[in-house]
C-alpha positions as CSV (number, residue, x, y, z in Angstrom):
1,M,0.0,0.0,0.0
2,K,2.8,2.3,0.9
3,Q,4.6,1.5,-2.3
4,K,1.5,2.2,-4.3
5,L,1.1,5.7,-2.7
6,L,4.7,6.5,-3.4
7,S,4.2,5.6,-7.1
8,L,1.1,7.7,-7.4
9,L,3.0,10.6,-5.7
10,A,5.8,10.3,-8.1
11,I,3.5,10.3,-11.1
12,F,1.7,13.4,-9.7
13,L,5.0,15.2,-9.2
14,M,6.3,14.3,-12.6
15,G,3.1,15.7,-14.2
16,F,3.4,18.9,-12.2
17,V,7.0,19.3,-13.3
18,L,6.2,18.7,-16.9
19,T,3.3,21.2,-16.8
20,G,5.5,23.7,-15.1
21,C,8.2,23.2,-17.7
22,G,5.6,23.6,-20.5
23,S,4.4,26.9,-19.0
24,T,8.0,28.1,-18.5
25,S,8.8,27.4,-22.2
26,A,5.7,29.2,-23.4
27,D,6.3,32.1,-21.1
28,S,9.9,32.2,-22.2
29,E,8.9,32.2,-25.9
30,K,6.4,35.0,-25.2
31,A,9.0,37.0,-23.3
32,D,11.5,36.6,-26.1
33,G,8.8,37.5,-28.6
34,S,7.7,35.0,-31.2
35,D,8.0,37.6,-33.9
36,N,11.6,38.3,-33.0
37,A,12.4,34.6,-33.3
38,K,11.0,34.6,-36.9
39,L,13.3,37.3,-38.1
40,S,16.3,35.8,-39.9
41,K,19.6,37.5,-39.4
42,N,20.3,36.9,-43.1
43,E,17.3,38.9,-44.3
44,K,18.1,42.5,-45.1
45,I,15.6,45.4,-45.0
46,I,16.6,48.0,-47.6
47,G,14.8,51.3,-48.3
48,D,15.7,54.6,-49.9
49,G,14.1,57.8,-51.2
50,S,12.6,61.0,-49.8
51,S,14.5,63.1,-47.2
52,T,11.1,64.5,-46.2
53,V,9.7,61.0,-45.3
54,F,13.0,59.9,-43.8
55,P,12.5,61.4,-40.3
56,I,9.4,59.3,-39.8
57,L,11.3,56.1,-40.9
58,E,14.3,57.1,-38.7
59,I,12.1,57.1,-35.6
60,V,10.4,53.8,-36.7
61,N,13.8,52.2,-37.4
62,E,15.1,53.1,-33.9
63,E,12.0,51.7,-32.2
64,F,12.1,48.6,-34.4
65,N,15.8,48.0,-33.6
66,A,15.0,48.3,-29.9
67,E,12.1,45.9,-30.2
68,Y,13.6,43.3,-32.6
69,G,17.3,43.8,-32.4
70,K,17.4,44.4,-36.2
71,A,17.5,47.6,-38.2
72,A,16.6,48.6,-41.8
73,E,19.2,50.2,-44.1
74,I,17.5,53.4,-45.3
75,G,19.1,55.8,-47.7
76,V,18.1,59.4,-48.4
77,S,18.8,59.9,-52.1
78,G,15.5,61.8,-52.7
79,T,12.2,60.7,-54.1
80,G,13.3,60.6,-57.8
81,A,16.6,58.9,-57.2
82,G,15.0,56.5,-54.8
83,F,12.5,55.4,-57.5
84,D,15.4,54.7,-59.8
85,K,16.8,52.3,-57.2
86,F,13.3,50.8,-56.5
87,I,12.8,50.2,-60.3
88,A,16.3,48.6,-60.5
89,G,15.2,46.1,-57.7
90,E,17.8,47.4,-55.3
91,T,15.4,48.3,-52.5
92,D,12.4,46.7,-50.7
93,F,10.6,50.0,-50.2
94,Q,10.8,53.5,-51.5
95,N,9.9,56.6,-49.5
96,A,8.2,59.4,-51.5
97,S,7.0,62.9,-50.8
98,R,4.8,62.8,-53.9
99,G,2.7,60.3,-55.8
100,I,4.4,58.0,-58.2
101,K,4.7,59.3,-61.8
102,D,3.2,57.6,-64.9
103,E,6.7,56.9,-66.3
104,E,7.8,55.4,-63.0
105,K,4.7,53.1,-63.0
106,K,5.6,52.1,-66.6
107,A,9.2,51.4,-65.6
108,L,8.1,49.2,-62.7
109,E,5.7,47.3,-64.9
110,D,8.4,46.7,-67.5
111,A,10.7,45.5,-64.7
112,G,8.1,43.1,-63.5
113,I,7.9,44.7,-60.1
114,E,4.5,44.8,-58.4
115,Y,4.1,47.4,-55.7
116,T,1.7,48.8,-53.1
117,E,1.4,52.4,-52.1
118,L,1.1,53.1,-48.3
119,Q,0.5,56.5,-46.8
120,V,2.4,57.1,-43.5
121,G,1.6,60.7,-42.8
122,T,0.7,64.2,-44.1
123,D,3.0,67.1,-44.7
124,G,2.5,70.8,-45.5
125,L,5.2,72.0,-47.9
126,T,6.3,75.2,-46.2
127,V,7.4,78.4,-47.9
128,A,9.6,80.4,-45.6
129,V,11.6,83.6,-45.4
130,N,14.3,84.9,-43.1
131,M,13.1,85.7,-39.6
132,S,14.2,89.3,-39.9
133,N,11.9,89.7,-43.0
134,D,9.1,92.0,-41.6
135,F,7.2,92.7,-44.8
136,V,6.1,89.3,-46.1
137,T,3.4,87.5,-44.2
138,D,1.5,85.8,-47.0
139,L,1.8,85.0,-50.7
140,T,-0.5,83.8,-53.4
141,F,0.2,80.9,-55.9
142,E,0.5,83.6,-58.6
143,E,3.1,85.5,-56.6
144,L,5.0,82.4,-55.9
145,Y,5.0,81.6,-59.6
146,K,6.4,85.0,-60.4
147,I,9.2,84.5,-57.9
148,Y,10.1,81.0,-58.9
149,K,9.8,81.7,-62.6
150,G,12.3,84.5,-62.4
151,E,9.7,87.1,-63.4
152,A,10.1,89.0,-60.1
153,K,13.7,90.0,-59.7
154,T,13.0,92.1,-56.6
155,W,10.5,92.0,-53.8
156,K,9.0,95.2,-55.2
157,D,8.2,93.3,-58.4
158,V,6.0,91.0,-56.3
159,R,4.1,93.8,-54.5
160,S,4.5,97.5,-54.9
161,D,4.7,98.1,-51.2
162,F,7.6,95.5,-50.7
163,P,11.1,96.9,-50.7
164,N,13.2,97.2,-53.9
165,E,15.6,94.5,-52.8
166,E,16.8,91.5,-54.9
167,I,15.1,88.2,-54.1
168,K,17.4,85.3,-53.4
169,V,15.5,82.2,-54.4
170,Y,16.2,78.7,-53.0
171,G,14.7,75.3,-53.2
172,P,15.5,71.6,-53.2
173,D,16.7,70.2,-56.5
174,Q,15.0,67.8,-59.0
175,S,16.0,64.7,-57.0
176,H,13.4,65.6,-54.4
177,G,9.7,64.9,-54.4
178,T,9.3,68.2,-52.7
179,H,10.6,69.9,-55.8
180,D,8.3,67.9,-58.1
181,F,5.3,68.6,-55.9
182,F,6.0,72.4,-55.9
183,V,6.5,72.4,-59.7
184,E,3.2,70.5,-60.2
185,E,1.1,72.5,-57.8
186,V,2.5,76.0,-58.1
187,M,4.5,76.2,-61.4
188,N,2.1,74.4,-63.7
189,D,4.8,71.9,-64.5
190,E,7.2,74.6,-65.6
191,D,10.8,74.7,-64.4
192,V,11.9,76.5,-61.3
193,V,14.4,79.4,-61.7
194,G,16.6,79.8,-58.6
195,E,19.4,78.1,-56.7
196,L,18.3,74.5,-56.3
197,I,20.2,72.4,-53.8
198,Q,20.4,68.7,-53.2
199,D,20.7,68.9,-49.4
200,T,17.5,70.4,-47.9
201,N,19.4,71.5,-44.8
202,Q,21.5,73.8,-47.0
203,V,18.3,75.3,-48.4
204,V,17.2,76.1,-44.8
205,N,20.7,77.5,-44.0
206,A,20.7,79.7,-47.1
207,V,17.3,81.3,-46.2
208,A,18.3,81.7,-42.6
209,S,21.4,83.5,-43.7
210,D,19.9,86.1,-46.0
211,E,17.3,88.7,-45.1
212,Y,15.8,88.8,-48.5
213,A,15.8,85.1,-49.3
214,I,12.9,82.7,-49.8
215,G,12.8,78.9,-49.9
216,F,10.5,75.9,-49.6
217,F,10.8,72.5,-47.9
218,G,8.9,70.0,-45.7
219,Y,7.1,71.3,-42.7
220,N,9.4,69.5,-40.2
221,Y,12.4,71.5,-41.6
222,Y,10.5,74.7,-40.6
223,L,9.6,73.3,-37.2
224,N,13.2,72.5,-36.4
225,N,14.4,76.0,-37.4
226,Q,11.6,78.3,-36.2
227,D,14.2,80.5,-34.5
228,T,15.7,81.5,-37.9
229,L,12.8,81.1,-40.3
230,K,9.3,82.6,-40.7
231,A,6.6,80.5,-42.4
232,I,4.5,82.3,-45.0
233,S,0.7,81.8,-45.2
234,I,-0.3,80.7,-48.7
235,K,-3.5,81.5,-50.7
236,G,-4.2,78.8,-53.2
237,P,-6.7,78.8,-56.1
238,D,-9.4,77.4,-53.8
239,N,-8.7,79.6,-50.8
240,E,-10.6,82.8,-50.0
241,E,-7.8,83.9,-47.7
242,A,-4.2,82.9,-47.1
243,V,-3.8,79.9,-44.9
244,E,-1.1,79.3,-42.3
245,P,0.8,76.0,-42.3
246,T,-0.3,74.5,-39.0
247,E,-1.0,71.0,-37.9
248,E,-4.7,71.5,-38.0
249,N,-4.7,73.2,-41.5
250,V,-2.4,70.5,-42.9
251,K,-4.5,67.7,-41.6
252,S,-7.7,69.1,-43.0
253,F,-5.9,69.9,-46.3
254,E,-7.2,73.5,-46.0
255,Y,-3.5,74.5,-46.3
256,P,-3.1,74.5,-50.1
257,L,0.3,72.8,-50.1
258,S,-0.7,69.9,-47.9
259,R,0.5,66.5,-49.4
260,P,0.4,62.8,-48.4
261,L,3.7,61.1,-47.5
262,Y,4.1,57.6,-48.9
263,I,6.1,54.4,-48.8
264,Y,6.0,52.3,-52.0
265,V,6.7,48.7,-51.1
266,S,7.7,45.7,-53.2
267,N,5.0,43.1,-53.1
268,K,7.7,40.4,-53.7
269,S,9.7,41.6,-50.7
270,V,6.7,41.5,-48.5
271,K,5.8,38.0,-49.5
272,E,9.3,36.5,-49.5
273,N,11.1,38.5,-46.8
274,N,9.5,38.2,-43.4
275,S,11.8,40.8,-41.9
276,V,10.5,43.3,-44.5
277,K,6.9,42.5,-43.8
278,T,7.4,42.7,-40.0
279,F,9.2,46.1,-40.4
280,L,6.4,47.5,-42.6
281,N,3.7,46.3,-40.2
282,Y,5.6,47.9,-37.4
283,T,6.0,51.1,-39.4
284,L,2.2,51.5,-39.8
285,E,1.6,50.4,-36.3
286,I,3.5,53.4,-34.8
287,S,3.2,55.7,-37.8
288,Q,0.8,58.1,-36.1
289,D,3.1,58.8,-33.2
290,A,6.2,58.7,-35.4
291,A,4.8,61.3,-37.9
292,V,3.9,63.7,-35.1
293,E,7.3,63.2,-33.4
294,A,9.0,63.9,-36.8
295,G,7.0,67.2,-37.2
296,Y,4.2,66.0,-39.5
297,V,0.6,65.0,-39.1
298,G,-0.4,61.4,-38.4
299,L,-3.1,59.5,-40.1
300,D,-6.5,59.2,-38.5
301,D,-7.6,55.8,-37.3
302,V,-9.8,55.1,-40.3
303,K,-7.1,55.9,-42.8
304,L,-4.5,53.9,-40.8
305,K,-6.8,50.9,-40.9
306,E,-7.1,51.2,-44.7
307,E,-3.3,51.2,-45.1
308,Q,-2.9,48.2,-42.8
309,D,-5.5,46.3,-44.7
310,K,-3.7,47.1,-48.0
311,L,-0.4,45.7,-46.5
312,E,-2.2,42.7,-45.2
313,S,-3.7,41.9,-48.6
314,I,-0.3,41.3,-50.1
315,K,-0.3,37.5,-50.4
């Protein structure tokens, strides 16, 4: 009888230990993060493109690395140059501060690359002058056209009550989606006349260094340099009055130079590279906070769900 009780006790204890071990294993897997375990060290995550979108992805990448112990390689060659790399199959995703052009769609089709467009935030392209400029507070699209077409050589040519001082005109060069967006929206697809610079930070510095300069760039460049720059309110074709570039006005698209910020993703990379898929899922998951932290406007919950559903539909 005693031997039988000891045997039953041994069986009970063994079952308890096995159950405990099973719980420990499951808890351990959960603690380590099952998603983390699925990410192969051999899988690279490669992106490139817009310097405007980059601050959002930079924040995402830091958080992703902290969470998963893996980081994406993200270049900042500009929207146009980034699309060239995307078309060549060199990247898994392409950051863009404008929508894809027809010729880029055709090139991707010819290359056999299927892609999906995802919005990650909203920007208000900001026109700014030097902080010491006390005469310009607002401009119309027509006045911007005159300035950036080279028709207005001095500020007095823009408005008669402005000073007779030469305008120093700056902007990002053709490698940037910001340049393309401005040309399309303000210039009627005509070329910009002025000093065009590849590094947007140099555009900011040029305007900040000259009392009579003007430049344009993404909203976050203005936010990060408010002590040396003055943002100009803009009156577009559909505005009764000039509208200031604020978070509220950008989000509502009342500000006439509001624009979506995109990531174009390779469907093949999403389907075949789990690290890429995980990174993009994570990007959308924290995009609202990342966009705000980067100085842009995050998507509302409905729009975010639409973008997540688009990514999930890639099978």
